[in-house]
C-alpha positions as CSV (number, residue, x, y, z in Angstrom):
1,M,0.0,0.0,0.0
2,S,1.1,3.6,-0.5
3,D,3.2,5.3,2.2
4,R,0.3,6.5,4.5
5,P,-3.1,6.0,2.8
6,W,-4.8,6.6,6.2
7,L,-3.9,10.3,6.3
8,G,-7.0,11.0,4.2
9,A,-9.1,9.8,7.1
10,Y,-7.6,12.2,9.6
11,P,-10.1,14.8,10.8
12,Q,-9.3,18.5,10.0
13,G,-6.5,19.9,12.2
14,V,-4.9,16.6,13.2
15,P,-1.3,16.7,12.1
16,A,0.4,13.9,10.2
17,D,3.3,14.0,12.6
18,I,4.1,15.3,16.1
19,D,7.3,16.8,17.5
20,A,8.3,14.8,20.6
21,S,11.5,16.8,21.1
22,Q,9.6,19.7,22.7
23,Y,10.2,18.1,26.2
24,T,13.6,16.8,27.4
25,S,11.8,14.4,29.8
26,L,8.4,13.5,31.3
27,V,9.6,15.6,34.3
28,A,9.8,18.7,32.1
29,L,6.2,18.0,30.9
30,M,5.0,17.6,34.5
31,E,6.8,20.6,35.8
32,E,5.3,22.8,33.1
33,A,1.9,21.6,34.3
34,F,2.7,22.3,37.9
35,T,3.6,25.9,37.0
36,R,0.9,26.6,34.4
37,H,-2.1,25.0,36.2
38,R,-1.0,25.5,39.9
39,D,-4.5,26.4,41.2
40,S,-6.5,23.9,39.1
41,V,-7.6,20.5,40.5
42,A,-5.3,17.7,39.3
43,Y,-7.0,14.7,41.0
44,S,-10.4,14.1,42.6
45,F,-10.7,11.1,44.9
46,M,-13.5,10.1,47.2
47,G,-14.7,13.7,47.5
48,K,-11.2,15.1,48.2
49,E,-9.4,17.2,45.6
50,L,-5.6,17.6,45.0
51,T,-4.4,20.6,43.1
52,Y,-1.5,20.8,40.7
53,A,0.4,22.9,43.3
54,Q,-0.2,20.2,46.0
55,T,0.9,17.4,43.6
56,D,4.0,19.4,42.9
57,A,4.8,20.0,46.6
58,Q,4.1,16.4,47.7
59,S,6.0,14.8,44.8
60,R,9.0,17.0,45.4
61,A,9.0,16.1,49.1
62,F,8.7,12.4,48.3
63,A,11.4,12.7,45.7
64,A,13.7,14.2,48.4
65,Y,12.8,11.4,50.8
66,L,13.7,8.7,48.1
67,Q,17.0,10.4,47.4
68,G,17.7,10.4,51.1
69,L,17.6,6.6,51.1
70,G,20.7,6.6,49.0
71,L,19.2,5.4,45.7
72,V,21.1,6.4,42.6
73,K,19.9,7.6,39.2
74,G,18.4,4.8,37.2
75,D,17.4,2.7,40.2
76,R,14.0,1.0,39.9
77,V,11.1,1.8,42.3
78,A,8.0,-0.4,42.3
79,L,4.5,1.1,42.7
80,M,1.8,-1.3,43.8
81,M,-1.5,0.5,44.5
82,P,-4.9,1.0,43.0
83,N,-6.0,4.4,41.7
84,M,-5.5,6.8,44.6
85,P,-3.7,10.2,44.9
86,Q,-0.5,8.6,46.3
87,Y,0.0,6.9,42.9
88,P,0.4,10.0,40.7
89,V,2.4,11.7,43.5
90,A,4.7,8.7,43.7
91,V,5.1,8.5,39.9
92,A,6.1,12.2,39.7
93,A,8.4,11.7,42.7
94,V,10.2,8.7,41.3
95,L,10.7,10.3,37.9
96,R,11.8,13.7,39.4
97,A,14.4,11.9,41.5
98,G,15.8,10.3,38.4
99,Y,14.6,6.8,39.0
100,V,12.6,4.3,37.0
101,V,8.9,3.5,37.7
102,V,8.0,-0.2,37.8
103,N,4.2,-0.5,37.6
104,V,2.9,-3.5,39.6
105,N,-0.5,-5.0,39.6
106,P,-1.7,-5.0,43.3
107,L,-3.7,-8.2,42.7
108,Y,-0.5,-10.2,41.9
109,T,0.1,-13.4,43.8
110,A,3.4,-13.6,45.7
111,P,5.2,-15.7,43.0
112,E,4.1,-13.1,40.3
113,L,5.2,-10.2,42.5
114,E,8.5,-12.0,43.3
115,H,9.2,-12.5,39.5
116,Q,8.6,-8.8,38.7
117,L,10.6,-7.4,41.7
118,K,13.6,-9.8,41.0
119,D,13.5,-9.2,37.2
120,S,13.4,-5.4,37.6
121,G,15.9,-5.3,40.4
122,A,13.7,-2.8,42.3
123,K,15.3,-1.5,45.5
124,A,12.2,0.2,46.9
125,I,8.4,-0.3,46.7
126,V,5.4,1.9,47.5
127,V,2.6,-0.5,48.4
128,I,-1.0,-0.2,49.7
129,E,-1.3,-2.0,53.1
130,N,-4.2,-4.2,51.7
131,F,-1.6,-6.2,49.8
132,A,1.4,-5.9,52.2
133,T,1.0,-9.5,53.1
134,T,1.8,-10.5,49.5
135,L,5.0,-8.5,49.7
136,Q,5.9,-10.0,53.0
137,A,5.7,-13.5,51.4
138,C,8.3,-12.8,48.8
139,I,10.4,-9.7,49.8
140,A,13.3,-11.8,51.2
141,A,14.0,-13.2,47.8
142,T,14.2,-9.7,46.2
143,A,16.6,-6.7,46.2
144,V,13.9,-4.5,47.8
145,K,15.4,-2.7,50.9
146,H,12.9,0.1,51.4
147,V,9.1,-0.2,51.8
148,V,6.7,2.7,51.9
149,L,3.1,1.8,53.0
150,C,0.0,3.6,51.9
151,A,-3.5,3.4,53.2
152,M,-6.8,4.2,51.5
153,G,-7.5,7.2,53.6
154,D,-3.9,8.8,53.6
155,S,-4.9,11.8,51.5
156,L,-8.4,12.4,52.8
157,G,-7.5,14.6,55.8
158,L,-7.3,13.6,59.4
159,I,-10.9,12.8,60.3
160,K,-12.2,11.4,57.0
161,G,-8.9,9.6,56.5
162,M,-9.1,7.9,59.9
163,L,-12.7,6.9,59.3
164,V,-12.0,5.5,55.8
165,N,-9.0,3.6,57.2
166,Y,-11.0,2.2,60.1
167,V,-13.7,1.0,57.7
168,V,-11.2,-0.6,55.3
169,R,-9.2,-2.3,58.2
170,Q,-11.8,-3.2,60.8
171,V,-15.2,-3.3,59.2
172,K,-14.5,-4.6,55.7
173,K,-11.4,-6.5,56.9
174,M,-9.5,-5.7,53.7
175,V,-6.1,-5.5,55.3
176,P,-4.8,-9.0,56.3
177,P,-2.2,-8.9,59.1
178,F,1.4,-8.5,57.9
179,Q,4.9,-7.8,59.2
180,L,7.3,-5.6,57.2
181,P,9.9,-4.4,59.8
182,G,11.3,-1.0,58.9
183,A,8.4,-0.1,56.6
184,V,7.6,3.7,56.6
185,R,4.2,5.2,56.2
186,F,3.6,7.4,53.1
187,N,2.6,10.5,55.1
188,D,5.6,10.1,57.4
189,A,7.8,9.9,54.3
190,L,6.2,13.1,52.9
191,A,6.8,14.9,56.2
192,K,10.4,13.8,56.3
193,G,11.0,14.7,52.7
194,A,9.5,18.2,53.1
195,H,12.5,19.1,55.3
196,A,15.1,17.4,53.2
197,S,17.1,18.8,50.2
198,F,16.2,17.7,46.7
199,Q,18.7,17.5,43.9
200,A,17.1,17.6,40.4
201,P,19.1,15.2,38.2
202,Q,20.0,15.8,34.6
203,L,17.4,13.8,32.6
204,K,17.5,13.1,28.9
205,A,14.8,11.9,26.5
206,D,16.6,8.6,26.2
207,D,16.6,7.8,29.9
208,I,14.3,5.0,31.0
209,A,11.0,6.3,32.5
210,L,9.3,3.0,33.3
211,L,9.4,-0.8,33.0
212,Q,6.0,-1.9,31.9
213,Y,5.5,-5.6,32.4
214,T,3.6,-7.4,29.7
215,G,2.7,-10.8,28.4
216,G,0.6,-11.7,31.4
217,T,-2.3,-13.0,29.3
218,T,0.0,-15.1,27.1
219,G,2.9,-16.3,29.4
220,V,5.8,-15.1,31.6
221,S,5.8,-11.4,31.9
222,K,8.6,-9.3,30.4
223,G,9.5,-5.7,31.1
224,A,9.0,-3.3,28.2
225,V,11.5,-0.6,28.5
226,L,9.8,2.7,27.9
227,L,12.0,5.8,27.6
228,H,10.9,9.3,28.5
229,R,10.6,10.2,24.8
230,N,8.4,7.1,24.1
231,V,5.7,8.2,26.6
232,I,6.1,11.9,25.7
233,A,5.4,11.0,22.1
234,N,2.3,9.0,22.9
235,V,1.0,11.8,25.1
236,L,1.3,14.3,22.2
237,Q,-0.1,11.8,19.7
238,S,-3.1,11.2,22.0
239,E,-3.6,14.9,22.5
240,A,-3.5,15.6,18.8
241,W,-5.9,12.7,18.1
242,N,-8.5,13.7,20.7
243,A,-8.3,17.5,19.9
244,P,-11.3,17.5,17.4
245,A,-13.6,16.2,20.2
246,M,-12.0,17.8,23.3
247,G,-12.0,21.1,21.5
248,K,-15.7,21.1,22.0
249,V,-15.4,21.4,25.8
250,P,-16.7,24.9,26.6
251,A,-14.1,27.6,27.0
252,G,-13.2,28.1,30.7
253,E,-14.3,24.6,31.6
254,Q,-11.6,22.3,32.9
255,P,-11.2,19.1,30.7
256,T,-12.1,16.2,33.0
257,S,-11.3,12.5,32.4
258,V,-12.6,9.4,34.2
259,C,-9.7,7.2,35.3
260,A,-11.4,3.9,35.9
261,L,-8.6,1.9,34.3
262,P,-5.8,1.2,36.8
263,L,-2.9,3.6,36.6
264,Y,-0.4,0.7,36.7
265,H,-1.8,-0.2,33.3
266,I,-0.1,1.7,30.5
267,F,-3.4,2.8,28.9
268,A,-4.4,4.8,32.0
269,F,-0.8,5.8,32.8
270,T,-0.5,7.6,29.5
271,V,-4.0,8.5,28.3
272,N,-5.4,9.5,31.7
273,M,-2.5,10.7,34.0
274,M,0.1,12.0,31.6
275,L,-2.3,13.4,29.0
276,S,-4.2,15.3,31.8
277,M,-0.9,16.7,33.0
278,R,-0.2,17.9,29.5
279,T,-3.7,19.5,29.0
280,G,-4.2,20.8,32.6
281,G,-7.1,18.4,33.0
282,K,-8.8,17.0,36.1
283,T,-8.6,13.2,36.6
284,L,-11.4,11.4,38.5
285,L,-9.7,8.5,40.3
286,I,-11.9,5.4,40.6
287,P,-10.2,3.0,42.9
288,N,-12.2,-0.1,42.1
289,P,-14.1,0.0,38.8
290,R,-15.5,-3.5,39.3
291,D,-17.7,-2.0,42.0
292,L,-20.0,-0.7,39.4
293,K,-22.5,0.8,41.9
294,A,-19.8,2.8,43.6
295,T,-18.3,3.9,40.3
296,L,-21.6,5.2,39.0
297,Q,-22.2,6.9,42.4
298,E,-18.9,8.8,42.1
299,L,-19.5,9.7,38.4
300,S,-23.0,11.1,39.3
301,K,-21.2,13.9,41.2
302,H,-19.1,15.1,38.3
303,R,-19.2,16.6,34.8
304,F,-16.7,14.8,32.6
305,H,-15.6,14.8,29.0
306,S,-13.3,11.8,28.3
307,F,-13.7,8.2,29.3
308,P,-11.0,5.6,28.3
309,A,-12.1,2.1,29.2
310,V,-12.3,-1.6,28.2
311,S,-15.3,-3.2,26.5
312,T,-16.2,-5.2,29.7
313,L,-16.4,-2.0,31.7
314,F,-18.5,-0.2,29.1
315,N,-20.8,-3.3,29.0
316,G,-21.1,-3.6,32.8
317,L,-21.9,0.1,33.3
318,A,-24.4,0.2,30.5
319,H,-26.3,-2.8,31.9
320,H,-26.3,-1.4,35.5
321,P,-29.7,-0.2,36.9
322,D,-28.0,3.0,38.2
323,F,-26.6,4.0,34.8
324,N,-29.1,6.9,34.4
325,T,-28.2,8.5,37.7
326,V,-25.1,9.9,35.8
327,D,-25.2,12.9,33.5
328,W,-23.5,11.5,30.3
329,S,-24.4,14.6,28.2
330,H,-21.0,16.3,28.5
331,L,-19.0,13.2,27.3
332,K,-17.0,14.1,24.2
333,V,-14.9,11.0,23.7
334,S,-15.2,7.3,24.8
335,V,-12.0,5.4,23.9
336,G,-12.1,1.6,23.9
337,G,-8.8,-0.2,24.2
338,G,-7.0,-3.0,26.0
339,M,-9.2,-5.6,24.2
340,A,-11.6,-5.8,21.3
341,V,-14.8,-3.8,21.7
342,Q,-17.8,-5.9,20.8
343,S,-20.2,-4.2,18.5
344,A,-23.2,-5.1,20.7
345,V,-21.6,-3.2,23.5
346,A,-20.7,-0.2,21.3
347,Q,-24.3,0.0,20.1
348,L,-25.7,0.0,23.6
349,W,-23.2,2.6,24.8
350,L,-24.1,4.9,21.9
351,E,-27.8,4.5,22.5
352,K,-27.4,5.3,26.2
353,T,-24.8,8.1,26.1
354,G,-25.0,9.5,22.6
355,C,-21.2,9.3,22.5
356,P,-19.8,6.6,20.2
357,I,-16.9,4.3,21.4
358,C,-13.8,5.1,19.4
359,E,-11.9,1.8,19.4
360,G,-8.2,2.2,19.5
361,Y,-5.3,-0.3,19.6
362,G,-2.1,-0.4,21.5
363,L,0.3,-2.5,23.5
364,S,2.5,-2.1,26.6
365,E,5.5,-2.1,24.2
366,T,4.1,1.0,22.4
367,S,3.4,3.2,25.4
368,P,0.5,2.1,24.5
369,S,-1.5,3.8,21.7
370,V,-0.8,2.9,18.0
371,S,-4.0,3.5,16.2
372,C,-7.5,4.8,16.8
373,N,-10.8,5.6,15.1
374,P,-11.2,9.3,14.4
375,V,-13.0,10.9,17.4
376,T,-15.4,12.5,14.9
377,V,-17.0,9.2,13.9
378,S,-20.7,9.0,14.6
379,Q,-21.0,5.2,14.8
380,F,-18.9,2.2,15.7
381,T,-16.7,1.0,12.8
382,G,-15.6,-2.4,14.2
383,T,-12.0,-1.5,13.2
384,I,-9.1,-0.3,15.3
385,G,-9.0,2.8,13.2
386,V,-5.9,4.3,11.5
387,P,-2.3,4.8,12.8
388,L,-1.8,7.9,15.0
389,P,0.4,10.8,13.8
390,S,4.1,9.8,13.3
391,T,3.1,6.1,13.3
392,Y,3.5,3.5,10.6
393,M,1.7,0.1,10.5
394,K,1.8,-2.7,8.0
395,L,1.1,-6.4,7.8
396,I,3.6,-9.2,7.2
397,D,3.1,-12.9,6.5
398,D,4.9,-15.8,8.2
399,A,7.9,-15.4,5.9
400,G,8.2,-11.7,6.8
401,N,6.9,-10.4,3.5
402,E,4.6,-7.4,3.4
403,V,0.9,-8.2,2.8
404,T,-0.3,-5.7,0.2
405,E,-3.8,-6.9,-0.6
406,P,-6.6,-5.3,1.4
407,G,-8.6,-7.9,3.4
408,Q,-5.7,-10.4,3.5
409,P,-4.6,-11.3,7.1
410,G,-1.1,-10.8,8.4
411,E,0.8,-9.9,11.5
412,I,0.5,-6.3,12.5
413,V,3.9,-4.6,12.8
414,I,4.5,-1.0,14.0
415,K,7.0,1.7,13.8
416,G,6.9,5.1,15.6
417,P,8.4,7.2,18.4
418,Q,6.2,5.5,21.0
419,V,7.8,2.0,20.4
420,M,9.8,0.7,23.3
421,A,13.6,0.5,23.5
422,G,13.3,-3.3,24.0
423,Y,12.6,-5.9,26.7
424,W,14.4,-5.4,30.0
425,Q,17.6,-7.5,30.0
426,L,16.3,-9.8,27.2
427,P,18.3,-9.0,24.1
428,D,17.3,-12.2,22.3
429,E,13.5,-11.5,23.0
430,T,14.0,-7.9,21.8
431,A,15.7,-9.1,18.6
432,K,12.9,-11.6,17.9
433,S,10.3,-8.9,18.4
434,M,11.6,-6.6,15.6
435,T,11.7,-6.9,11.8
436,A,14.8,-6.3,9.8
437,D,13.5,-2.8,8.8
438,G,12.8,-1.8,12.4
439,F,9.1,-2.6,12.9
440,F,7.8,-4.1,16.2
441,K,6.0,-7.3,15.8
442,S,2.7,-7.2,17.7
443,G,1.8,-10.8,17.7
444,D,-1.7,-9.7,16.5
445,I,-3.3,-10.8,13.3
446,G,-5.0,-8.0,11.4
447,T,-6.4,-6.9,8.0
448,F,-6.6,-3.5,6.4
449,D,-8.9,-1.8,3.9
450,E,-8.2,0.6,1.0
451,N,-8.5,3.6,3.3
452,G,-5.8,2.4,5.7
453,F,-8.3,1.3,8.4
454,F,-6.9,-1.7,10.3
455,K,-8.9,-4.5,12.0
456,V,-7.5,-7.0,14.5
457,V,-8.8,-10.5,13.8
458,D,-6.9,-12.1,16.7
459,R,-3.8,-12.8,18.8
460,K,-1.5,-15.2,16.9
461,K,-1.5,-17.4,20.0
462,D,-5.3,-17.4,20.5
463,M,-6.1,-18.5,17.0
464,V,-8.0,-21.8,16.8
465,L,-7.0,-24.1,13.9
466,V,-10.0,-26.2,12.9
467,S,-9.2,-28.7,10.1
468,G,-6.7,-26.3,8.7
469,F,-9.1,-23.3,8.9
470,N,-8.2,-20.3,11.0
471,V,-10.9,-19.4,13.5
472,Y,-10.4,-16.1,15.3
473,P,-12.0,-16.1,18.8
474,N,-12.8,-12.3,18.5
475,E,-15.0,-12.9,15.5
476,V,-17.0,-15.7,17.2
477,E,-17.3,-13.7,20.4
478,D,-18.6,-10.7,18.5
479,V,-21.3,-12.8,17.0
480,V,-22.3,-14.6,20.2
481,A,-22.4,-11.3,22.1
482,K,-25.4,-10.3,19.9
483,C,-27.3,-13.4,20.9
484,P,-30.3,-12.4,23.1
485,G,-29.7,-13.4,26.7
486,V,-25.8,-13.3,26.5
487,L,-24.1,-10.9,28.9
488,E,-20.5,-11.9,28.2
489,C,-18.7,-14.7,26.3
490,A,-15.3,-16.0,25.5
491,V,-13.9,-18.5,22.9
492,V,-10.9,-20.8,23.2
493,G,-9.6,-23.8,21.2
494,I,-9.7,-27.3,22.7
495,P,-7.9,-30.4,21.3
496,D,-10.1,-32.5,19.0
497,E,-9.3,-35.9,17.5
498,K,-11.0,-35.3,14.2
499,T,-10.3,-31.6,13.5
500,G,-7.1,-31.0,15.5
501,E,-8.8,-28.2,17.4
502,A,-12.4,-27.3,18.0
503,V,-14.1,-24.2,19.3
504,K,-15.2,-24.0,22.9
505,L,-17.6,-21.2,23.9
506,V,-18.0,-20.0,27.5
507,I,-21.1,-17.8,28.3
508,V,-22.2,-15.7,31.2
509,K,-26.0,-15.4,30.9
510,K,-28.0,-12.1,31.1
511,D,-31.2,-14.1,30.8
512,P,-31.4,-17.1,33.1
513,G,-33.8,-18.8,30.6
514,L,-31.1,-18.9,27.8
515,T,-30.5,-22.5,26.7
516,E,-27.6,-24.2,24.9
517,Q,-29.9,-25.1,22.0
518,A,-30.9,-21.4,21.6
519,V,-27.2,-20.5,21.4
520,R,-26.5,-23.3,18.9
521,D,-29.4,-22.2,16.7
522,F,-28.1,-18.6,16.8
523,C,-24.5,-19.6,15.9
524,R,-25.8,-21.8,13.1
525,S,-27.6,-18.9,11.5
526,H,-24.6,-16.5,11.9
527,L,-21.4,-18.7,11.6
528,T,-20.1,-21.1,9.0
529,G,-19.7,-24.7,10.1
530,Y,-16.1,-24.8,11.2
531,K,-16.5,-21.6,13.3
532,Q,-19.5,-23.0,15.3
533,P,-18.7,-24.1,18.9
534,R,-18.3,-27.8,19.5
535,V,-18.6,-27.3,23.3
536,I,-20.8,-24.7,25.1
537,E,-20.3,-24.1,28.8
538,F,-22.3,-21.7,31.0
539,R,-20.5,-20.0,33.9
540,T,-21.4,-17.3,36.5
541,E,-18.3,-15.2,35.5
542,L,-15.3,-15.2,33.2
543,P,-11.7,-15.0,34.5
544,K,-10.3,-11.5,33.8
545,T,-7.2,-9.4,34.4
546,P,-7.7,-6.5,36.8
547,V,-8.1,-4.3,33.7
548,G,-11.0,-6.4,32.6
549,K,-9.3,-8.3,29.7
550,I,-10.7,-11.9,29.5
551,L,-8.0,-14.4,30.4
552,R,-8.4,-17.1,27.6
553,R,-5.4,-19.1,29.0
554,E,-7.4,-19.6,32.2
555,L,-10.3,-21.0,30.2
556,R,-8.0,-23.3,28.3
557,K,-6.9,-24.9,31.5
């Protein structure tokens, strides 16, 4: 295909390229925000607001505290918390002090946490006390020497904070007993750091900003090395892409985004936290999006414009009885990422909010955003849109040759300033992940059309091979999601003597009266023979990552 056929699909005003050299580091971007938006609210959490000036002061104090521990430039600091104000404060502090952020999923088991701490070589960790017992189980096997403990109520002021902590610890019993001798409380670290001196290190665009661990849904996780310039580029790409929609926020009104995705996930890290820093936006921190009732209750108190989420969250919210307690009329852009958005979900979301889901695509290795549908679309396209500014995408076959025919499947490969520097301490894996001409191999199978719109048909690893025919689980799931009575579904391959592999379909019912026969009849009328499920299983829930991605490997077990 021609160099960039997709530029014709760009909305007016969106540039073909961005200039990531305007900031020397993410710290420069954040410090600009701290100066420019001092009095604006940066974060809203459980009714308490944190301004840019307060985020500046607290992160500087915490940076000074970390430097006082004797850490040196480039040392790794792990952050293991849900969405709470201590998270962005700690991120800013770690980067300002010249260290590397290691984002950790707080729901990790002890072996998973041990792997990540050992692999990254983290010397310090900031952890919420709810999961301190997990850390206790593995800390001896790691290089971690310094532990800072957070509690849910730390940032809510004395009285409310004490009340929230009492409820979390004593009433809901969410903090199992633990012993971490020498651990320091977050607020004590801030108080100590406020009186300590802080030395701003010399940071360059090529310094490492974070290690973003990936591969959890497919195997052992590897650390994607994201440089300051990678994340800066993706922030500027996302800003340029969202501009046609966000430009409609009335003058004088602060752009506000819902942060329901966890900040330890690269999607929220870049597209919520860092993008809001760049635009002077307010971020609504949702600590547990799986509590749909509490999430809707929080949203009912705010006016917001941007909502990045995964398909399962859009689906759960749209089906919730409290959905209409929220004023959705100010929503300018709903970005779907992290997993395929099902068209039934997109249709329901559009009906209920009037704001179409713009599906995008990205990976931890690409900081994360690679492509997106134009934010000016009025309906769901079923594609992952077109490459963002300064981004090149193409498809290659198994031999590495470019696929040039529209509609022909191939592996999606990506080139752009947001692509990682490599996998942490895995030169062979890094080499395997790149093509000879410098494109990153995504492991996803896609197609494209004449206008340069791409579509993901599936993960290479998730594809089911039935009698030599490729069956893409996403395609079957998208069909079954439209079957009346289905709330959620997932497809995996199972061994089969006759056909090599067969399709297994797992369903969570919306309507208790849904029968296996009704599903089979629906599939028969919508899917060709080899794509129809051999086995259908009903469950009360599907195994998911904390972000809401369905874990197909768990279903395969």
